[in-house]
C-alpha positions in Angstrom: -29.2 19.0 33.5 -28.8 17.2 30.7 -29.5 14.0 30.3 -27.3 11.5 27.7 -28.5 8.0 25.5 -25.1 6.3 26.0 -23.4 3.0 24.4 -20.8 1.6 26.7 -18.6 -2.1 27.3 -17.9 -2.9 30.3 -14.3 -5.1 31.0 -16.4 -8.3 29.9 -16.7 -7.1 25.8 -20.2 -6.6 27.0 -22.4 -4.0 25.4 -25.2 -1.6 27.4 -27.6 1.2 26.5 -28.8 3.7 28.9 -29.6 7.2 29.4 -27.6 9.0 32.5 -27.9 13.0 33.5 -25.0 14.4 34.1 -23.6 18.7 33.7 -21.5 18.7 30.7 -20.3 16.3 28.0 -16.9 15.3 29.6 -18.7 14.4 32.8 -21.4 12.2 31.9 -18.2 10.3 30.2 -16.2 10.2 33.7 -19.6 9.1 35.5 -19.1 6.2 32.7 -16.1 5.4 33.9 -16.4 5.2 37.4 -19.5 2.7 36.2 -16.2 0.9 35.1 -17.9 1.5 31.8 -15.7 2.6 27.6 -18.4 4.7 26.4 -18.9 3.9 22.6 -22.3 6.8 21.7 -22.5 9.2 24.1 -25.4 12.2 22.5 -27.6 14.2 24.6 -30.8 12.2 24.8 -33.9 13.1 22.7 -37.0 12.5 22.6 -39.6 9.6 20.4 -40.3 13.4 19.1 -38.0 14.3 17.8 -35.9 13.7 14.2 -33.5 11.9 13.4 -29.9 13.5 11.6 -29.4 12.7 8.7 -25.2 11.6 7.4 -23.8 14.7 5.2 -23.7 13.4 1.7 -20.1 13.1 0.5 -19.4 12.3 -3.1 -16.0 10.8 -4.4 -14.5 9.8 -7.5 -11.9 7.6 -5.7 -12.0 4.2 -5.1 -9.3 3.9 -3.1 -7.8 5.7 0.9 -4.2 6.3 0.2 -1.6 4.8 2.4 -0.7 8.7 4.0 -5.1 9.1 4.4 -5.1 6.2 6.4 -1.9 6.7 8.6 -4.6 10.8 9.0 -7.6 8.8 10.5 -5.2 6.5 13.2 -2.7 9.1 14.3 -5.6 11.6 15.1 -8.4 8.8 16.4 -5.9 7.9 18.8 -4.9 11.3 19.8 -8.9 12.6 20.3 -9.5 8.9 22.6 -6.5 9.6 24.3 -8.3 12.8 25.1 -10.9 10.8 26.8 -13.4 11.7 24.0 -16.2 8.8 23.5 -15.1 7.2 20.0 -18.6 8.1 18.3 -17.5 12.5 18.8 -14.2 10.9 18.0 -15.1 9.9 13.9 -17.3 12.7 13.7 -14.9 15.6 15.0 -12.0 13.1 12.4 -15.1 13.4 9.4 -15.9 17.3 9.6 -12.5 17.6 9.7 -11.2 15.6 6.6 -10.7 17.3 3.1 -11.0 13.9 1.1 -14.6 12.8 0.2 -13.9 9.4 0.0 -13.1 9.5 4.1 -15.3 11.7 5.0 -18.0 9.0 3.5 -16.1 6.2 5.9 -16.5 7.7 8.9 -19.3 9.3 8.9 -20.6 5.4 7.8 -18.3 3.7 10.6 -20.1 6.2 13.4 -23.6 5.3 12.0 -22.7 1.3 12.3 -21.8 2.2 16.6 -23.9 4.2 16.4 -26.7 1.4 15.9 -24.5 -1.1 19.1 -22.2 -2.0 16.5 -18.4 -3.1 17.9 -15.7 -0.2 16.4 -13.9 -3.4 15.2 -16.8 -4.9 13.1 -17.6 -1.7 11.0 -13.9 -1.0 10.4 -14.7 -4.8 8.7 -17.3 -3.7 6.5 -14.5 -1.6 4.4 -11.8 -4.1 4.6 -11.5 -3.7 1.5 -10.1 0.3 2.1 -7.8 -1.1 5.5 -6.0 -3.9 5.5 -7.0 -7.6 7.6 -4.1 -6.7 9.4 -5.5 -2.9 11.0 -8.4 -4.5 11.4 -7.4 -7.3 13.6 -5.1 -5.3 15.5 -8.7 -3.3 16.6 -10.3 -5.8 17.1 -7.4 -6.7 20.4 -7.5 -2.7 20.9 -10.5 -2.9 22.7 -10.2 -5.8 23.6 -7.7 -5.2 25.7 -9.1 -1.6 26.2 -5.9 -0.3 25.4 -7.3 0.9 21.7 -6.2 4.7 21.7 -2.7 3.4 22.2 -2.7 0.9 19.4 -4.2 3.3 16.8 -1.4 5.3 17.6 0.8 2.3 16.8 0.0 1.1 14.5 0.1 4.5 12.7 3.8 4.8 13.5 4.4 1.8 11.4 2.1 2.8 8.5 4.4 6.0 8.5 7.6 4.1 8.6 6.3 2.2 5.4 4.8 5.6 3.7 8.2 6.8 4.5 10.5 3.8 3.4 7.9 3.5 -0.4 8.8 6.8 -1.4 12.0 6.4 -0.8 12.0 3.3 -3.5 9.6 5.8 -6.0 11.7 8.5 -5.1 15.0 5.7 -6.4 13.0 5.1 -9.8 12.3 7.9 -11.2 15.0 9.4 -12.8 15.4 5.8 -15.1 11.3 5.7 -15.5 11.9 10.0 -17.5 15.2 8.7 -19.1 13.0 5.7 -20.2 10.0 7.4 -21.2 12.1 10.7 -22.3 13.7 8.6 -25.2 10.1 7.0 -25.8 8.6 10.8 -26.7 11.9 11.3 -29.1 11.5 8.0 -30.8 7.6 9.0 -31.1 8.2 13.1 -32.6 11.3 12.1 -34.8 8.8 9.0 -36.7 6.3 11.0 -36.7 7.1 14.4 -37.6 10.7 14.9 -39.1 11.6 11.2 -41.1 8.0 12.3 -43.2 9.2 15.6 -43.7 12.6 13.3 -44.8 10.9 10.9 -47.1 8.9 13.8 -48.4 12.0 15.1 -49.4 13.9 12.2 -50.7 10.7 11.7 -52.7 11.9 15.5 -54.8 15.5 13.6 -56.2 16.8 10.9 -57.3 19.5 10.2 -54.4 18.5 7.1 -52.3 18.8 6.8 -48.6 20.8 5.1 -47.0 20.2 1.7 -45.3 19.0 2.3 -41.7 17.3 6.1 -42.8 15.0 3.3 -45.0 14.3 1.0 -42.0 13.3 4.6 -40.2 11.0 5.9 -43.0 9.5 2.3 -42.9 9.1 1.8 -39.0 7.5 6.1 -39.6 5.6 5.0 -42.2 3.9 2.1 -40.2 3.5 3.9 -37.0 1.1 6.6 -39.2 -0.9 4.1 -41.5 -1.9 2.2 -38.5 -1.3 4.7 -35.9 -4.7 4.8 -33.9 -4.5 0.9 -33.8 -1.4 0.9 -32.5 -2.7 3.2 -30.1 -5.6 1.5 -29.2 -3.7 -1.3 -28.8 -1.5 0.5 -25.9 -4.4 2.2 -24.7 -6.4 -1.5 -24.3 -3.1 -3.3 -23.0 -2.7 0.2 -19.9 -6.1 -0.5 -19.4 -5.4 -5.3 -18.7 -2.6 -4.3 -17.2 -4.2 -2.0 -14.1 -7.2 -5.0 -13.8 -4.9 -7.4 -13.3 -2.7 -5.6 -10.4 -6.6 -5.2 -9.2 -7.1 -8.7 -9.0 -4.4 -10.5 -6.0 -4.1 -13.4 -7.6 -3.1 -11.9 -10.8 -1.0 -9.5 -9.0 0.4 -12.1 -7.7 1.4 -14.7 -10.9 2.8 -11.3 -12.8 5.0 -10.8 -9.4 6.2 -14.0 -9.4 8.1 -13.4 -12.6 10.3 -11.1 -10.5 12.0 -14.5 -8.7 13.1 -15.1 -12.8 15.8 -12.1 -12.4 18.3 -12.7 -9.3 18.8 -8.4 -8.4 15.5 -8.3 -8.8 14.2 -11.6 -6.6 16.9 -10.0 -4.0 14.5 -7.2 -3.5 11.0 -9.5 -3.7 12.3 -11.8 -1.3 13.7 -9.1 1.3 10.2 -6.7 1.0 9.1 -9.4 1.7 10.3 -10.4 4.7 10.1 -7.2 5.8 6.7 -7.1 6.2 6.2 -10.5 7.6 8.6 -10.0 10.3 7.5 -6.3 11.4 3.7 -7.6 10.8 4.2 -10.4 12.9 6.2 -8.3 16.3 3.2 -5.6 15.7 0.3 -8.7 16.4 2.3 -10.1 19.0 2.7 -7.1 21.4 -0.8 -6.0 20.7 -1.2 -9.9 22.4 -2.3 -11.9 19.4 -0.8 -15.9 19.9 1.6 -16.8 17.3 -0.9 -18.7 15.4 -3.1 -16.0 15.3 -0.6 -13.3 14.3 1.1 -15.7 11.7 -2.5 -16.8 10.2 -2.9 -12.5 10.1 0.2 -11.9 8.5 -0.3 -14.8 5.8 -2.4 -11.3 4.0 0.5 -9.4 3.7 2.5 -12.0 2.0 3.4 -13.8 -2.0 2.1 -16.6 -2.2 4.7 -19.5 -1.6 5.0 -17.8 1.6 2.3 -17.9 2.4 1.7 -21.5 1.8 5.0 -21.9 4.5 2.8 -20.1 7.4 -0.1 -21.6 7.2 1.7 -25.1 7.0 3.9 -24.3 10.3 0.5 -22.5 12.2 -1.4 -26.0 11.7 1.3 -28.4 11.8 4.4 -27.5 13.0 3.5 -25.3 16.2 0.0 -27.3 17.2 2.3 -30.2 17.9 5.4 -27.9 19.7 7.7 -26.8 17.7 9.3 -24.3 18.2 8.7 -21.0 15.6 12.4 -20.9 14.9 12.8 -25.0 14.1 9.8 -25.0 12.0 11.3 -22.2 10.2 14.8 -24.4 8.9 11.7 -26.9 7.0 11.7 -23.8 4.8 15.5 -22.4 4.4 15.0 -21.2 0.2 12.2 -18.6 1.8 13.7 -18.0 5.4 17.1 -17.0 5.6 19.6 -18.7 7.9 20.6 -15.0 10.0 16.6 -14.6 10.3 15.8 -18.0 12.2 19.1 -17.7 14.0 18.0 -14.4 15.2 14.4 -15.3 15.7 15.3 -18.6 17.8 17.5 -16.4 20.2 13.8 -13.5 20.6 12.8 -16.9 21.6 14.4 -18.3 23.9 14.7 -14.3 25.5 11.2 -14.0 25.2 11.9 -11.1 23.1 10.4 -11.9 19.9 8.4 -9.5 19.0 12.2 -6.8 19.9 14.2 -8.6 17.8 11.4 -9.0 14.7 10.7 -5.3 14.5 14.5 -4.9 14.2 14.4 -7.4 11.2 12.0 -5.7 9.7 14.5 -2.6 9.8 17.0 -4.0 8.2 15.7 -5.8 5.5 13.8 -2.2 4.5 17.9 -1.0 4.6 18.5 -4.1 2.4 15.7 -3.8 0.4 16.8 0.0 -0.6 20.6 -0.8 -1.0 19.3 -3.4 -3.5 17.5 -1.1 -5.0 20.4 0.8 -5.4 22.6 -1.3 -6.4 20.5 -2.8 -9.2 20.3 1.2 -10.5 23.6 1.9 -10.7 24.2 -1.0 -12.9 21.3 -0.4 -14.6 21.9 3.6 -15.5 25.4 2.6 -17.1 23.2 0.8 -19.7 20.6 3.2 -20.4 22.7 6.1 -21.0 24.2 4.1 -23.2 21.7 2.8 -24.5 19.9 6.2 -25.1 23.2 7.3 -27.0 23.0 4.9 -29.0 19.8 5.3 -30.2 20.0 9.1 -30.8 23.3 8.5 -32.9 21.7 5.7 -34.4 18.4 8.5 -35.4 20.5 10.9 -35.4 22.9 9.0 -38.1 19.9 8.3 -40.2 18.7 11.9 -40.7 22.1 14.4 -40.8 23.6 11.5 -43.3 21.0 11.7 -45.9 21.4 15.7 -45.9 25.0 15.5 -46.7 24.9 13.5 -49.0 21.3 15.0 -50.3 23.6 18.7 -50.4 26.5 16.7 -52.2 23.8 15.7 -55.3 22.7 20.3 -55.8 
């Protein structure tokens, strides 16, 4: 008969510690469950003289978890917990199988904190830079309701949908980006290699190049004379943009520029509405009140919507105003169709269900609007490329023909 030390949680969320005897690890879990306890940590009891195991040392060059990393953690942990495995063992299994060193580092740290008696949600919150506040809130709700495995699997499915959605967005903009990069690369090659040779050729004759060739020669001279300065400025601008997008306030200021372009404004608004509806729906399903869900959702929307949600939660809902009625005060942020659907969901008691449906609707609208935008801009890009290529070709080939005529 083996002895196991445990840290467990009862139905009133109180933490208890102790030692039990059982023939196997699985039987020890069943003993705790029969006592009305949910095991958090369960390991073979060690005497005071034994040394504690040290956590594996991992080295990571990545600073952030990808969305795919988070999906794998949630899905695997939820599945393992569903089998009756305790949380500590589940974290250890996933950490050992993880390929990404950052995933290992986070999971071993969370495991250590949980082993010291911290709640799983509190341990996860220490890594809030890697996990969204929505995830931390859902974990806390799952712990309180005893549905943590179900919560993890459900949220992993939502993240999987988001992952597929953003992959579609990325693939939609790939072609225009490649086209622009190819044109820029072609221009740089021409002004760095071809135009200087053409200038050298003209310097050996008395023939004068056309005015447009003179323009490209001047651009080439400026580029080659200040090459390292220009590259340095471009590198500084690139680093500055990367730093700006890492800071939430600056990133939001830059994203507000999208509101001034008609098609991009619609895409940005629908993307925010998709996050808004799906996040609130998931939080309500997890047992949050509408007020709590609105406060948590403030973290995933833009500044204008954030201010509106805060006012609705603090001022309007507190006075007994229905959610749909409160949204009507912000017609520029929440479309009438969304308000009408929310009103129907409130009356039928299926608010979370209709919000999820609207979230999927707005995702489709984002993809449709993006495809429409690219359909409009791609011909313009092709015309631009044609003009650039034609002008460059004319500035190079025409002078060559004129030089041949002089011989």
